[in-house]
C-alpha positions in Angstrom: 0.0 0.0 0.0 1.4 3.4 -1.0 -0.2 6.4 0.5 -0.8 9.3 -1.9 -0.4 12.9 -0.7 -3.6 14.6 0.1 -4.6 17.4 -2.4 -7.4 19.6 -1.0 -8.0 21.2 -4.4 -9.1 17.8 -5.9 -10.7 16.0 -2.9 -14.1 17.6 -2.7 -15.8 15.0 -0.6 -13.5 14.8 2.5 -14.9 16.5 5.6 -12.3 17.8 8.0 -12.7 18.5 11.8 -9.4 20.5 12.0 -7.9 22.7 9.3 -5.1 25.3 9.0 -7.7 28.1 9.1 -11.1 27.3 10.7 -14.3 28.6 9.3 -15.6 31.9 10.6 -19.1 33.2 10.8 -19.9 36.4 8.9 -21.8 38.6 11.4 -23.4 36.8 14.3 -25.1 33.4 14.3 -27.8 34.9 16.5 -28.4 37.5 13.8 -30.0 34.6 11.9 -32.5 33.9 14.6 -35.8 35.5 13.9 -37.2 37.5 16.8 -40.6 35.9 16.2 -39.1 32.5 17.0 -38.0 33.7 20.4 -41.5 34.2 21.8 -41.7 32.9 25.3 -45.3 31.8 24.9 -44.1 28.9 22.7 -41.4 27.8 25.1 -42.1 25.0 27.6 -41.4 25.6 31.2 -38.9 22.7 31.2 -36.7 24.6 28.7 -35.4 27.0 31.3 -33.6 24.2 33.1 -31.2 23.7 30.2 -30.5 26.6 28.0 -27.5 25.5 25.9 -28.0 23.5 22.7 -25.1 22.0 20.7 -25.5 22.0 16.9 -23.3 20.1 14.5 -23.1 21.2 10.8 -20.7 21.2 7.8 -19.3 24.5 6.4 -19.0 23.8 2.7 -16.3 25.1 0.4 -18.4 28.0 -0.6 -19.4 29.0 2.9 -22.9 27.4 2.9 -24.0 25.3 5.9 -25.3 21.8 5.3 -26.3 18.8 7.5 -27.4 20.7 10.6 -28.2 18.4 13.5 -28.7 18.6 17.3 -25.8 16.9 19.1 -27.1 17.7 22.6 -30.5 19.4 23.0 -32.3 21.3 25.7 -35.9 21.0 24.8 -37.9 20.9 21.5 -38.4 24.7 21.4 -34.8 25.6 21.9 -33.6 22.8 19.6 -35.8 24.2 16.8 -34.6 27.7 17.4 -30.9 26.6 17.4 -31.4 24.9 14.0 -33.0 28.1 12.7 -29.9 30.0 13.9 -27.5 27.9 11.9 -29.9 27.4 9.0 -29.3 28.0 5.3 -29.3 31.8 5.8 -26.0 31.7 7.8 -23.0 33.1 6.0 -19.5 31.7 6.7 -16.0 32.1 5.5 -15.0 28.6 4.6 -12.1 26.8 6.3 -8.8 26.5 4.5 -6.3 23.6 4.3 -3.1 24.4 2.5 -4.7 27.7 1.3 -7.6 25.9 -0.4 -11.3 26.1 0.8 -12.4 22.7 2.2 -15.5 21.2 3.9 -15.3 21.4 7.7 -17.6 19.8 10.3 -18.1 21.9 13.4 -20.1 21.7 16.6 -21.3 25.0 18.0 -22.9 25.7 21.4 -25.8 28.1 21.3 -26.8 29.6 24.7 -30.4 30.9 25.2 -30.9 33.4 28.0 -34.0 32.7 30.3 -36.3 35.6 30.5 
């Protein structure tokens, strides 16, 4: 078996977890949360016990987010809001490996403040 050197410019399917330059959000992730989705009337009382949601997603080579999923949730309302925060409207600068944009999987905690 002979290992071939990795070429990030030709390997478009590989998903990294660590790269030379990690992806960066443009603006704030919470800017993407609609104020309407934060209405407390829709939030169950149980939500205020756990207010941090961990969301996993892939930042694509063009900065789009794909495959969002809850890794550790708080409650259905906060989980749904967290997925909205990192939804398709999120804008990111892609991660770089050897100066080339690559796909990077990330996990982000999103903290909700109890009112």
